[in-house]
Biopython code that builds the backbone (N, CA, C, O; Angstrom):
import numpy as np
from Bio.PDB.StructureBuilder import StructureBuilder

atoms = [
    (1, "MET", "N", (-8.865, -47.907, 8.777)),
    (1, "MET", "CA", (-10.239, -47.938, 9.005)),
    (1, "MET", "C", (-10.848, -46.290, 9.037)),
    (1, "MET", "O", (-10.267, -45.387, 9.638)),
    (2, "SER", "N", (-11.981, -46.134, 8.354)),
    (2, "SER", "CA", (-12.579, -44.773, 8.165)),
    (2, "SER", "C", (-13.101, -44.288, 9.486)),
    (2, "SER", "O", (-13.642, -45.116, 10.219)),
    (3, "SER", "N", (-13.006, -43.097, 9.854)),
    (3, "SER", "CA", (-13.610, -42.457, 11.120)),
    (3, "SER", "C", (-15.076, -42.156, 10.795)),
    (3, "SER", "O", (-15.805, -41.847, 11.737)),
    (4, "HIS", "N", (-15.550, -42.211, 9.636)),
    (4, "HIS", "CA", (-16.947, -41.889, 9.312)),
    (4, "HIS", "C", (-17.844, -43.145, 9.456)),
    (4, "HIS", "O", (-17.407, -44.249, 9.134)),
    (5, "ALA", "N", (-18.994, -42.991, 9.897)),
    (5, "ALA", "CA", (-19.996, -44.012, 10.099)),
    (5, "ALA", "C", (-20.397, -44.375, 8.581)),
    (5, "ALA", "O", (-20.474, -43.553, 7.668)),
    (6, "PRO", "N", (-20.642, -45.779, 8.479)),
    (6, "PRO", "CA", (-20.897, -46.238, 6.990)),
    (6, "PRO", "C", (-22.003, -45.513, 6.335)),
    (6, "PRO", "O", (-21.853, -45.280, 5.135)),
    (7, "ASN", "N", (-23.101, -45.110, 6.916)),
    (7, "ASN", "CA", (-24.089, -44.570, 6.221)),
    (7, "ASN", "C", (-24.200, -42.883, 6.328)),
    (7, "ASN", "O", (-25.247, -42.299, 6.048)),
    (8, "GLN", "N", (-23.163, -42.290, 6.705)),
    (8, "GLN", "CA", (-23.109, -40.946, 6.873)),
    (8, "GLN", "C", (-22.421, -40.286, 5.662)),
    (8, "GLN", "O", (-21.393, -40.773, 5.193)),
    (9, "ALA", "N", (-23.009, -39.141, 5.142)),
    (9, "ALA", "CA", (-22.281, -38.561, 3.972)),
    (9, "ALA", "C", (-21.183, -37.725, 4.521)),
    (9, "ALA", "O", (-21.270, -37.074, 5.563)),
    (10, "ARG", "N", (-20.075, -37.793, 3.693)),
    (10, "ARG", "CA", (-18.918, -36.931, 3.966)),
    (10, "ARG", "C", (-19.051, -35.602, 3.309)),
    (10, "ARG", "O", (-19.502, -35.527, 2.166)),
    (11, "VAL", "N", (-18.654, -34.477, 4.025)),
    (11, "VAL", "CA", (-18.746, -33.173, 3.506)),
    (11, "VAL", "C", (-17.414, -32.714, 2.893)),
    (11, "VAL", "O", (-16.421, -32.697, 3.621)),
    (12, "ILE", "N", (-17.325, -32.363, 1.688)),
    (12, "ILE", "CA", (-16.150, -31.850, 1.016)),
    (12, "ILE", "C", (-16.379, -30.570, 0.488)),
    (12, "ILE", "O", (-17.338, -30.402, -0.266)),
    (13, "PRO", "N", (-15.509, -29.496, 0.829)),
    (13, "PRO", "CA", (-15.838, -28.185, 0.438)),
    (13, "PRO", "C", (-15.436, -28.087, -1.048)),
    (13, "PRO", "O", (-14.409, -28.591, -1.503)),
    (14, "LEU", "N", (-16.409, -27.339, -1.813)),
    (14, "LEU", "CA", (-16.282, -27.285, -3.045)),
    (14, "LEU", "C", (-15.595, -25.922, -3.490)),
    (14, "LEU", "O", (-14.666, -25.954, -4.298)),
    (15, "ARG", "N", (-15.979, -24.924, -3.046)),
    (15, "ARG", "CA", (-15.465, -23.575, -3.294)),
    (15, "ARG", "C", (-15.934, -22.574, -2.302)),
    (15, "ARG", "O", (-16.998, -22.781, -1.718)),
    (16, "PRO", "N", (-15.209, -21.468, -2.051)),
    (16, "PRO", "CA", (-15.758, -20.605, -1.008)),
    (16, "PRO", "C", (-16.923, -19.826, -1.642)),
    (16, "PRO", "O", (-17.005, -19.457, -2.813)),
    (17, "VAL", "N", (-17.888, -19.630, -0.556)),
    (17, "VAL", "CA", (-19.063, -18.893, -0.674)),
    (17, "VAL", "C", (-18.755, -17.365, -0.849)),
    (17, "VAL", "O", (-17.935, -16.878, -0.070)),
    (18, "ALA", "N", (-19.283, -16.633, -1.713)),
    (18, "ALA", "CA", (-19.040, -15.283, -1.909)),
    (18, "ALA", "C", (-19.326, -14.551, -0.716)),
    (18, "ALA", "O", (-20.405, -14.706, -0.146)),
    (19, "ALA", "N", (-18.418, -13.737, -0.272)),
    (19, "ALA", "CA", (-18.630, -12.953, 1.028)),
    (19, "ALA", "C", (-19.519, -11.745, 0.684)),
    (19, "ALA", "O", (-19.519, -11.321, -0.472)),
    (20, "ALA", "N", (-20.307, -11.149, 1.675)),
    (20, "ALA", "CA", (-21.027, -9.965, 1.304)),
    (20, "ALA", "C", (-20.182, -8.895, 0.840)),
    (20, "ALA", "O", (-19.125, -8.578, 1.385)),
    (21, "ARG", "N", (-20.696, -8.322, -0.225)),
    (21, "ARG", "CA", (-19.864, -7.205, -0.899)),
    (21, "ARG", "C", (-20.055, -5.907, -0.126)),
    (21, "ARG", "O", (-21.161, -5.540, 0.272)),
    (22, "GLU", "N", (-18.914, -5.226, 0.071)),
    (22, "GLU", "CA", (-18.906, -4.014, 0.776)),
    (22, "GLU", "C", (-19.299, -2.968, -0.285)),
    (22, "GLU", "O", (-18.861, -3.035, -1.433)),
    (23, "PRO", "N", (-20.184, -1.947, 0.153)),
    (23, "PRO", "CA", (-20.546, -0.900, -0.828)),
    (23, "PRO", "C", (-19.460, -0.188, -1.429)),
    (23, "PRO", "O", (-18.506, 0.093, -0.703)),
    (24, "LEU", "N", (-19.441, 0.174, -2.719)),
    (24, "LEU", "CA", (-18.503, 1.092, -3.292)),
    (24, "LEU", "C", (-18.846, 2.429, -2.995)),
    (24, "LEU", "O", (-20.023, 2.783, -2.939)),
    (25, "TRP", "N", (-17.763, 3.302, -2.774)),
    (25, "TRP", "CA", (-17.891, 4.739, -2.533)),
    (25, "TRP", "C", (-18.654, 5.478, -3.528)),
    (25, "TRP", "O", (-19.468, 6.320, -3.147)),
    (26, "ARG", "N", (-18.456, 5.226, -4.878)),
    (26, "ARG", "CA", (-19.169, 6.005, -5.764)),
    (26, "ARG", "C", (-20.613, 5.604, -5.910)),
    (26, "ARG", "O", (-21.411, 6.370, -6.450)),
    (27, "ASP", "N", (-20.989, 4.377, -5.424)),
    (27, "ASP", "CA", (-22.461, 3.993, -5.444)),
    (27, "ASP", "C", (-23.188, 4.791, -4.232)),
    (27, "ASP", "O", (-24.332, 5.235, -4.332)),
    (28, "VAL", "N", (-22.456, 4.905, -3.182)),
    (28, "VAL", "CA", (-23.047, 5.492, -1.895)),
    (28, "VAL", "C", (-23.138, 7.058, -2.052)),
    (28, "VAL", "O", (-24.091, 7.742, -1.679)),
    (29, "VAL", "N", (-21.939, 7.536, -2.691)),
    (29, "VAL", "CA", (-22.109, 9.038, -2.861)),
    (29, "VAL", "C", (-23.203, 9.421, -3.967)),
    (29, "VAL", "O", (-23.836, 10.473, -3.880)),
    (30, "GLY", "N", (-23.372, 8.595, -4.913)),
    (30, "GLY", "CA", (-24.389, 8.658, -5.919)),
    (30, "GLY", "C", (-25.817, 8.594, -5.249)),
    (30, "GLY", "O", (-26.693, 9.420, -5.504)),
    (31, "ASP", "N", (-25.966, 7.622, -4.436)),
    (31, "ASP", "CA", (-27.225, 7.537, -3.563)),
    (31, "ASP", "C", (-27.558, 8.688, -2.790)),
    (31, "ASP", "O", (-28.699, 9.152, -2.784)),
    (32, "VAL", "N", (-26.544, 9.203, -2.091)),
    (32, "VAL", "CA", (-26.739, 10.440, -1.244)),
    (32, "VAL", "C", (-27.145, 11.528, -2.153)),
    (32, "VAL", "O", (-28.140, 12.181, -1.840)),
    (33, "LEU", "N", (-26.485, 11.819, -3.276)),
    (33, "LEU", "CA", (-26.864, 12.828, -4.130)),
    (33, "LEU", "C", (-28.252, 12.727, -4.737)),
    (33, "LEU", "O", (-28.936, 13.739, -4.887)),
    (34, "ARG", "N", (-28.669, 11.550, -5.081)),
    (34, "ARG", "CA", (-29.965, 11.382, -5.709)),
    (34, "ARG", "C", (-30.961, 11.576, -4.602)),
    (34, "ARG", "O", (-31.969, 12.251, -4.810)),
    (35, "ARG", "N", (-30.719, 10.997, -3.388)),
    (35, "ARG", "CA", (-31.728, 11.156, -2.304)),
    (35, "ARG", "C", (-31.912, 12.602, -1.919)),
    (35, "ARG", "O", (-33.035, 13.034, -1.658)),
    (36, "GLU", "N", (-30.878, 13.330, -1.880)),
    (36, "GLU", "CA", (-31.089, 14.825, -1.553)),
    (36, "GLU", "C", (-31.602, 15.505, -2.578)),
    (36, "GLU", "O", (-32.257, 16.508, -2.297)),
    (37, "ARG", "N", (-31.452, 15.173, -3.836)),
    (37, "ARG", "CA", (-32.081, 15.927, -4.837)),
    (37, "ARG", "C", (-33.537, 15.599, -4.994)),
    (37, "ARG", "O", (-34.346, 16.514, -5.145)),
    (38, "THR", "N", (-33.919, 14.327, -4.967)),
    (38, "THR", "CA", (-35.416, 13.985, -4.869)),
    (38, "THR", "C", (-36.065, 14.476, -3.679)),
    (38, "THR", "O", (-37.227, 14.870, -3.778)),
    (39, "ALA", "N", (-35.420, 14.509, -2.464)),
    (39, "ALA", "CA", (-36.054, 15.031, -1.244)),
    (39, "ALA", "C", (-36.499, 16.553, -1.578)),
    (39, "ALA", "O", (-37.563, 16.991, -1.141)),
    (40, "GLN", "N", (-35.603, 17.360, -2.401)),
    (40, "GLN", "CA", (-35.992, 18.726, -2.704)),
    (40, "GLN", "C", (-36.831, 18.804, -3.898)),
    (40, "GLN", "O", (-37.130, 19.897, -4.378)),
    (41, "GLN", "N", (-37.240, 17.659, -4.420)),
    (41, "GLN", "CA", (-38.170, 17.690, -5.547)),
    (41, "GLN", "C", (-37.600, 18.488, -6.651)),
    (41, "GLN", "O", (-38.237, 19.367, -7.232)),
    (42, "ARG", "N", (-36.226, 18.116, -6.959)),
    (42, "ARG", "CA", (-35.577, 18.899, -8.025)),
    (42, "ARG", "C", (-35.189, 17.910, -9.173)),
    (42, "ARG", "O", (-34.990, 16.725, -8.904)),
    (43, "THR", "N", (-35.089, 18.345, -10.347)),
    (43, "THR", "CA", (-34.937, 17.535, -11.431)),
    (43, "THR", "C", (-33.344, 17.517, -11.718)),
    (43, "THR", "O", (-32.632, 18.460, -11.373)),
    (44, "LEU", "N", (-32.846, 16.385, -12.370)),
    (44, "LEU", "CA", (-31.483, 16.258, -12.759)),
    (44, "LEU", "C", (-31.030, 17.513, -13.549)),
    (44, "LEU", "O", (-29.944, 18.048, -13.330)),
    (45, "LYS", "N", (-31.867, 17.937, -14.431)),
    (45, "LYS", "CA", (-31.578, 19.112, -15.330)),
    (45, "LYS", "C", (-31.339, 20.360, -14.433)),
    (45, "LYS", "O", (-30.396, 21.113, -14.674)),
    (46, "ASP", "N", (-32.137, 20.564, -13.468)),
    (46, "ASP", "CA", (-32.016, 21.700, -12.608)),
    (46, "ASP", "C", (-30.710, 21.699, -11.810)),
    (46, "ASP", "O", (-30.016, 22.714, -11.746)),
    (47, "VAL", "N", (-30.393, 20.595, -11.224)),
    (47, "VAL", "CA", (-29.223, 20.383, -10.303)),
    (47, "VAL", "C", (-27.984, 20.498, -11.166)),
    (47, "VAL", "O", (-27.019, 21.164, -10.792)),
    (48, "ALA", "N", (-28.009, 19.826, -12.369)),
    (48, "ALA", "CA", (-26.875, 19.878, -13.262)),
    (48, "ALA", "C", (-26.534, 21.249, -13.636)),
    (48, "ALA", "O", (-25.378, 21.670, -13.589)),
    (49, "GLU", "N", (-27.558, 21.962, -14.015)),
    (49, "GLU", "CA", (-27.308, 23.302, -14.513)),
    (49, "GLU", "C", (-26.843, 24.236, -13.437)),
    (49, "GLU", "O", (-26.154, 25.198, -13.776)),
    (50, "ALA", "N", (-27.153, 24.051, -12.150)),
    (50, "ALA", "CA", (-26.760, 24.840, -11.135)),
    (50, "ALA", "C", (-25.351, 24.533, -10.759)),
    (50, "ALA", "O", (-24.595, 25.389, -10.301)),
    (51, "ALA", "N", (-24.987, 23.187, -10.981)),
    (51, "ALA", "CA", (-23.628, 22.847, -10.606)),
    (51, "ALA", "C", (-22.674, 22.939, -11.780)),
    (51, "ALA", "O", (-21.485, 22.637, -11.684)),
    (52, "ARG", "N", (-23.300, 23.408, -12.992)),
    (52, "ARG", "CA", (-22.434, 23.483, -14.182)),
    (52, "ARG", "C", (-21.722, 22.272, -14.667)),
    (52, "ARG", "O", (-20.546, 22.294, -15.031)),
    (53, "ILE", "N", (-22.501, 21.183, -14.659)),
    (53, "ILE", "CA", (-22.154, 19.959, -15.163)),
    (53, "ILE", "C", (-23.198, 19.404, -15.976)),
    (53, "ILE", "O", (-24.363, 19.769, -15.816)),
    (54, "SER", "N", (-22.813, 18.397, -16.990)),
    (54, "SER", "CA", (-23.763, 17.865, -17.816)),
    (54, "SER", "C", (-24.800, 17.116, -17.154)),
    (54, "SER", "O", (-24.468, 16.450, -16.174)),
    (55, "MET", "N", (-26.047, 17.116, -17.543)),
    (55, "MET", "CA", (-27.097, 16.253, -17.076)),
    (55, "MET", "C", (-26.739, 14.772, -17.107)),
    (55, "MET", "O", (-26.823, 14.115, -16.069)),
    (56, "PRO", "N", (-26.324, 14.194, -18.306)),
    (56, "PRO", "CA", (-25.891, 12.756, -18.335)),
    (56, "PRO", "C", (-24.833, 12.430, -17.319)),
    (56, "PRO", "O", (-24.879, 11.359, -16.713)),
    (57, "TYR", "N", (-23.829, 13.360, -17.098)),
    (57, "TYR", "CA", (-22.803, 13.080, -16.229)),
    (57, "TYR", "C", (-23.289, 12.997, -14.781)),
    (57, "TYR", "O", (-22.995, 12.073, -14.022)),
    (58, "LEU", "N", (-24.024, 13.996, -14.477)),
    (58, "LEU", "CA", (-24.708, 13.805, -13.069)),
    (58, "LEU", "C", (-25.473, 12.595, -12.833)),
    (58, "LEU", "O", (-25.393, 11.958, -11.782)),
    (59, "SER", "N", (-26.305, 12.239, -13.932)),
    (59, "SER", "CA", (-26.998, 11.038, -13.842)),
    (59, "SER", "C", (-26.148, 9.647, -13.647)),
    (59, "SER", "O", (-26.522, 8.691, -12.967)),
    (60, "GLU", "N", (-25.042, 9.731, -14.319)),
    (60, "GLU", "CA", (-24.084, 8.718, -14.192)),
    (60, "GLU", "C", (-23.418, 8.686, -12.824)),
    (60, "GLU", "O", (-23.182, 7.592, -12.312)),
    (61, "ILE", "N", (-23.098, 9.830, -12.193)),
    (61, "ILE", "CA", (-22.626, 9.951, -10.902)),
    (61, "ILE", "C", (-23.692, 9.352, -9.762)),
    (61, "ILE", "O", (-23.389, 8.618, -8.822)),
    (62, "GLU", "N", (-24.910, 9.820, -10.069)),
    (62, "GLU", "CA", (-25.967, 9.271, -8.998)),
    (62, "GLU", "C", (-26.099, 7.776, -9.247)),
    (62, "GLU", "O", (-26.424, 7.070, -8.293)),
    (63, "ARG", "N", (-25.893, 7.262, -10.360)),
    (63, "ARG", "CA", (-26.169, 5.804, -10.562)),
    (63, "ARG", "C", (-24.826, 5.014, -10.154)),
    (63, "ARG", "O", (-24.799, 3.786, -10.234)),
    (64, "GLY", "N", (-23.852, 5.663, -9.769)),
    (64, "GLY", "CA", (-22.503, 5.018, -9.437)),
    (64, "GLY", "C", (-21.764, 4.618, -10.752)),
    (64, "GLY", "O", (-20.817, 3.835, -10.687)),
    (65, "ARG", "N", (-22.070, 5.007, -11.642)),
    (65, "ARG", "CA", (-21.279, 4.570, -12.833)),
    (65, "ARG", "C", (-19.969, 5.332, -13.034)),
    (65, "ARG", "O", (-18.987, 4.770, -13.519)),
    (66, "LYS", "N", (-19.960, 6.614, -12.660)),
    (66, "LYS", "CA", (-18.698, 7.537, -12.643)),
    (66, "LYS", "C", (-18.252, 7.843, -11.293)),
    (66, "LYS", "O", (-19.096, 7.921, -10.400)),
    (67, "GLU", "N", (-17.065, 8.019, -11.054)),
    (67, "GLU", "CA", (-16.431, 8.416, -9.769)),
    (67, "GLU", "C", (-16.033, 9.887, -10.056)),
    (67, "GLU", "O", (-15.072, 10.171, -10.772)),
    (68, "ALA", "N", (-16.781, 10.750, -9.492)),
    (68, "ALA", "CA", (-16.539, 12.217, -9.745)),
    (68, "ALA", "C", (-15.359, 12.753, -8.854)),
    (68, "ALA", "O", (-15.054, 12.292, -7.754)),
    (69, "SER", "N", (-14.773, 13.750, -9.470)),
    (69, "SER", "CA", (-13.763, 14.475, -8.642)),
    (69, "SER", "C", (-14.193, 15.168, -7.518)),
    (69, "SER", "O", (-15.410, 15.282, -7.377)),
    (70, "SER", "N", (-13.378, 15.703, -6.608)),
    (70, "SER", "CA", (-13.801, 16.394, -5.444)),
    (70, "SER", "C", (-14.543, 17.650, -5.903)),
    (70, "SER", "O", (-15.616, 17.956, -5.383)),
    (71, "GLU", "N", (-13.936, 18.441, -6.955)),
    (71, "GLU", "CA", (-14.450, 19.537, -7.565)),
    (71, "GLU", "C", (-16.055, 19.424, -7.993)),
    (71, "GLU", "O", (-16.890, 20.253, -7.631)),
    (72, "VAL", "N", (-16.314, 18.421, -8.711)),
    (72, "VAL", "CA", (-17.505, 18.091, -9.278)),
    (72, "VAL", "C", (-18.519, 17.791, -8.102)),
    (72, "VAL", "O", (-19.651, 18.272, -8.034)),
    (73, "LEU", "N", (-17.959, 16.942, -7.202)),
    (73, "LEU", "CA", (-18.850, 16.661, -6.004)),
    (73, "LEU", "C", (-19.186, 17.957, -5.244)),
    (73, "LEU", "O", (-20.345, 18.215, -4.918)),
    (74, "ALA", "N", (-18.170, 18.748, -4.977)),
    (74, "ALA", "CA", (-18.484, 19.975, -4.262)),
    (74, "ALA", "C", (-19.421, 20.809, -5.087)),
    (74, "ALA", "O", (-20.264, 21.422, -4.432)),
    (75, "ALA", "N", (-19.448, 20.965, -6.461)),
    (75, "ALA", "CA", (-20.391, 21.736, -7.185)),
    (75, "ALA", "C", (-21.779, 21.175, -7.057)),
    (75, "ALA", "O", (-22.758, 21.898, -6.870)),
    (76, "ALA", "N", (-21.841, 19.852, -7.163)),
    (76, "ALA", "CA", (-23.196, 19.123, -7.030)),
    (76, "ALA", "C", (-23.739, 19.463, -5.535)),
    (76, "ALA", "O", (-24.896, 19.833, -5.339)),
    (77, "ALA", "N", (-22.903, 19.318, -4.637)),
    (77, "ALA", "CA", (-23.357, 19.574, -3.212)),
    (77, "ALA", "C", (-23.867, 21.022, -3.093)),
    (77, "ALA", "O", (-24.956, 21.249, -2.566)),
    (78, "ARG", "N", (-23.157, 21.914, -3.537)),
    (78, "ARG", "CA", (-23.411, 23.356, -3.429)),
    (78, "ARG", "C", (-24.797, 23.543, -4.127)),
    (78, "ARG", "O", (-25.635, 24.277, -3.604)),
    (79, "SER", "N", (-25.039, 22.921, -5.244)),
    (79, "SER", "CA", (-26.219, 23.131, -6.047)),
    (79, "SER", "C", (-27.434, 22.567, -5.223)),
    (79, "SER", "O", (-28.569, 22.976, -5.470)),
    (80, "LEU", "N", (-27.212, 21.664, -4.281)),
    (80, "LEU", "CA", (-28.167, 21.216, -3.384)),
    (80, "LEU", "C", (-28.308, 21.949, -2.028)),
    (80, "LEU", "O", (-29.122, 21.563, -1.189)),
    (81, "GLY", "N", (-27.543, 22.954, -1.843)),
    (81, "GLY", "CA", (-27.572, 23.590, -0.680)),
    (81, "GLY", "C", (-26.678, 22.994, 0.378)),
    (81, "GLY", "O", (-26.810, 23.332, 1.554)),
    (82, "LEU", "N", (-25.848, 22.190, 0.028)),
    (82, "LEU", "CA", (-24.998, 21.346, 0.962)),
    (82, "LEU", "C", (-23.480, 21.669, 0.737)),
    (82, "LEU", "O", (-23.069, 22.149, -0.320)),
    (83, "GLY", "N", (-22.723, 21.389, 1.745)),
    (83, "GLY", "CA", (-21.207, 21.489, 1.545)),
    (83, "GLY", "C", (-20.769, 20.019, 1.088)),
    (83, "GLY", "O", (-21.462, 19.008, 1.206)),
    (84, "LEU", "N", (-19.509, 20.095, 0.553)),
    (84, "LEU", "CA", (-18.761, 18.696, 0.332)),
    (84, "LEU", "C", (-18.764, 17.875, 1.501)),
    (84, "LEU", "O", (-19.010, 16.672, 1.422)),
    (85, "ALA", "N", (-18.479, 18.506, 2.691)),
    (85, "ALA", "CA", (-18.292, 17.644, 3.929)),
    (85, "ALA", "C", (-19.613, 17.104, 4.312)),
    (85, "ALA", "O", (-19.654, 16.039, 4.928)),
    (86, "ASP", "N", (-20.770, 17.778, 3.985)),
    (86, "ASP", "CA", (-22.149, 17.235, 4.387)),
    (86, "ASP", "C", (-22.403, 15.884, 3.511)),
    (86, "ASP", "O", (-22.802, 14.842, 4.032)),
    (87, "VAL", "N", (-22.121, 16.025, 2.091)),
    (87, "VAL", "CA", (-22.246, 14.791, 1.344)),
    (87, "VAL", "C", (-21.349, 13.716, 1.739)),
    (87, "VAL", "O", (-21.797, 12.570, 1.736)),
    (88, "LEU", "N", (-20.021, 13.952, 2.112)),
    (88, "LEU", "CA", (-19.176, 12.909, 2.484)),
    (88, "LEU", "C", (-19.489, 12.388, 3.809)),
    (88, "LEU", "O", (-19.259, 11.197, 4.017)),
    (89, "SER", "N", (-19.984, 13.117, 4.741)),
    (89, "SER", "CA", (-20.457, 12.649, 6.020)),
    (89, "SER", "C", (-21.715, 11.727, 5.894)),
    (89, "SER", "O", (-21.876, 10.738, 6.609)),
    (90, "LEU", "N", (-22.542, 12.104, 4.984)),
    (90, "LEU", "CA", (-23.865, 11.245, 4.777)),
    (90, "LEU", "C", (-23.356, 10.014, 4.189)),
    (90, "LEU", "O", (-23.720, 8.926, 4.635)),
    (91, "ALA", "N", (-22.499, 10.118, 3.170)),
    (91, "ALA", "CA", (-21.920, 8.858, 2.551)),
    (91, "ALA", "C", (-21.217, 7.975, 3.605)),
    (91, "ALA", "O", (-21.498, 6.778, 3.656)),
    (92, "GLN", "N", (-20.404, 8.465, 4.364)),
    (92, "GLN", "CA", (-19.646, 7.651, 5.389)),
    (92, "GLN", "C", (-20.613, 6.937, 6.294)),
    (92, "GLN", "O", (-20.426, 5.768, 6.631)),
    (93, "GLY", "N", (-21.707, 7.690, 6.708)),
    (93, "GLY", "CA", (-22.711, 6.977, 7.495)),
    (93, "GLY", "C", (-23.453, 5.893, 6.846)),
    (93, "GLY", "O", (-23.823, 4.916, 7.498)),
    (94, "GLU", "N", (-23.705, 6.029, 5.500)),
    (94, "GLU", "CA", (-24.423, 5.061, 4.802)),
    (94, "GLU", "C", (-23.623, 3.837, 4.640)),
    (94, "GLU", "O", (-24.099, 2.706, 4.732)),
    (95, "ILE", "N", (-22.258, 4.132, 4.370)),
    (95, "ILE", "CA", (-21.316, 2.900, 4.247)),
    (95, "ILE", "C", (-21.325, 2.205, 5.551)),
    (95, "ILE", "O", (-21.522, 0.991, 5.591)),
    (96, "ALA", "N", (-21.116, 2.926, 6.658)),
    (96, "ALA", "CA", (-21.172, 2.301, 7.978)),
    (96, "ALA", "C", (-22.453, 1.342, 8.181)),
    (96, "ALA", "O", (-22.394, 0.216, 8.676)),
    (97, "ARG", "N", (-23.440, 1.881, 7.786)),
    (97, "ARG", "CA", (-24.779, 1.245, 8.009)),
    (97, "ARG", "C", (-24.944, -0.071, 7.149)),
    (97, "ARG", "O", (-25.418, -1.111, 7.606)),
    (98, "ARG", "N", (-24.504, 0.092, 5.867)),
    (98, "ARG", "CA", (-24.498, -1.039, 4.920)),
    (98, "ARG", "C", (-23.416, -2.110, 5.125)),
    (98, "ARG", "O", (-23.603, -3.264, 4.739)),
    (99, "THR", "N", (-22.315, -1.734, 5.717)),
    (99, "THR", "CA", (-21.223, -2.748, 5.831)),
    (99, "THR", "C", (-21.415, -3.662, 7.059)),
    (99, "THR", "O", (-21.562, -3.242, 8.207)),
    (100, "PRO", "N", (-21.399, -5.014, 6.675)),
    (100, "PRO", "CA", (-21.640, -5.866, 7.930)),
    (100, "PRO", "C", (-20.436, -5.700, 8.899)),
    (100, "PRO", "O", (-19.294, -5.541, 8.468)),
    (101, "SER", "N", (-20.724, -5.741, 10.177)),
    (101, "SER", "CA", (-19.682, -5.561, 11.222)),
    (101, "SER", "C", (-18.747, -6.788, 11.328)),
    (101, "SER", "O", (-19.183, -7.931, 11.190)),
    (102, "ARG", "N", (-17.506, -6.526, 11.566)),
    (102, "ARG", "CA", (-16.512, -7.651, 11.539)),
    (102, "ARG", "C", (-16.060, -7.847, 13.067)),
    (102, "ARG", "O", (-15.028, -7.329, 13.494)),
    (103, "THR", "N", (-16.834, -8.564, 13.785)),
    (103, "THR", "CA", (-16.489, -8.791, 15.160)),
    (103, "THR", "C", (-15.489, -10.109, 15.159)),
    (103, "THR", "O", (-14.698, -10.237, 16.094)),
    (104, "ALA", "N", (-15.530, -10.968, 14.224)),
    (104, "ALA", "CA", (-14.513, -12.054, 14.153)),
    (104, "ALA", "C", (-13.630, -11.900, 12.977)),
    (104, "ALA", "O", (-13.987, -11.190, 12.037)),
    (105, "PRO", "N", (-12.538, -12.502, 12.975)),
    (105, "PRO", "CA", (-11.583, -12.443, 11.944)),
    (105, "PRO", "C", (-12.213, -12.899, 10.531)),
    (105, "PRO", "O", (-12.879, -13.928, 10.415)),
    (106, "ALA", "N", (-11.960, -12.112, 9.584)),
    (106, "ALA", "CA", (-12.551, -12.400, 8.198)),
    (106, "ALA", "C", (-12.056, -13.573, 7.538)),
    (106, "ALA", "O", (-10.857, -13.647, 7.269)),
    (107, "ARG", "N", (-12.916, -14.575, 7.224)),
    (107, "ARG", "CA", (-12.474, -15.722, 6.444)),
    (107, "ARG", "C", (-13.732, -16.008, 5.613)),
    (107, "ARG", "O", (-14.875, -15.814, 6.026)),
    (108, "ALA", "N", (-13.408, -16.496, 4.385)),
    (108, "ALA", "CA", (-14.546, -16.866, 3.473)),
    (108, "ALA", "C", (-15.126, -18.176, 3.861)),
    (108, "ALA", "O", (-14.426, -19.184, 3.962)),
    (109, "PRO", "N", (-16.507, -18.160, 4.097)),
    (109, "PRO", "CA", (-17.076, -19.423, 4.382)),
    (109, "PRO", "C", (-17.001, -20.309, 3.170)),
    (109, "PRO", "O", (-16.976, -19.803, 2.048)),
    (110, "MET", "N", (-16.962, -21.701, 3.360)),
    (110, "MET", "CA", (-16.743, -22.566, 2.239)),
    (110, "MET", "C", (-18.164, -23.196, 2.027)),
    (110, "MET", "O", (-18.941, -23.414, 2.956)),
    (111, "GLY", "N", (-18.416, -23.458, 0.742)),
    (111, "GLY", "CA", (-19.610, -24.143, 0.168)),
    (111, "GLY", "C", (-19.395, -25.688, 0.535)),
    (111, "GLY", "O", (-18.276, -26.115, 0.819)),
    (112, "GLU", "N", (-20.482, -26.460, 0.513)),
    (112, "GLU", "CA", (-20.331, -27.765, 0.786)),
    (112, "GLU", "C", (-20.919, -28.703, -0.313)),
    (112, "GLU", "O", (-21.940, -28.370, -0.914)),
    (113, "VAL", "N", (-20.282, -29.864, -0.573)),
    (113, "VAL", "CA", (-20.755, -30.878, -1.342)),
    (113, "VAL", "C", (-20.859, -32.186, -0.608)),
    (113, "VAL", "O", (-19.859, -32.685, -0.090)),
    (114, "ARG", "N", (-22.075, -32.770, -0.548)),
    (114, "ARG", "CA", (-22.180, -34.087, 0.244)),
    (114, "ARG", "C", (-22.127, -35.130, -0.673)),
    (114, "ARG", "O", (-22.853, -35.148, -1.667)),
    (115, "LEU", "N", (-21.288, -36.034, -0.401)),
    (115, "LEU", "CA", (-21.116, -37.210, -1.294)),
    (115, "LEU", "C", (-21.639, -38.534, -0.450)),
    (115, "LEU", "O", (-21.392, -38.715, 0.743)),
    (116, "ALA", "N", (-22.329, -39.334, -1.206)),
    (116, "ALA", "CA", (-22.664, -40.675, -0.522)),
    (116, "ALA", "C", (-21.410, -41.538, -0.251)),
    (116, "ALA", "O", (-20.444, -41.596, -1.012)),
    (117, "ALA", "N", (-21.520, -42.128, 0.789)),
    (117, "ALA", "CA", (-20.389, -43.109, 1.065)),
    (117, "ALA", "C", (-20.370, -44.368, 0.250)),
    (117, "ALA", "O", (-19.482, -45.203, 0.424)),
]
sb = StructureBuilder()
sb.init_structure("model")
sb.init_model(0)
sb.init_chain("A")
sb.init_seg("    ")
for serial, (resi, resn, name, xyz) in enumerate(atoms, 1):
    if name == "N":
        sb.init_residue(resn, " ", resi, " ")
    sb.init_atom(name, np.array(xyz, "f"), 0.0, 1.0, " ", f" {name:<3s}", serial, name[0])
structure = sb.get_structure()
């Protein structure tokens, strides 16, 4: 005999629900560089020239399309009047802010499908 009431739908997991995506380091570092550059009302061209990197490459870094070396990040930071540690600290703070806290053990929530009995 079934433990379900005759008129109640049974819930059958279909597939895991996508968990919130943690931010990628390159996206956050790019956001920090772009935010600092625009706060100083400077152009991509100006900062790229000061950092001695190409403007398209700096644009790709800011958009999170490229993961820059520490040397390139340091040059971009210096061109903005910052140290590499400043950029990394700002990025770390941003990641902490964007990442959901994990107070409970991580498990993927399951989606549901309800079937009529």
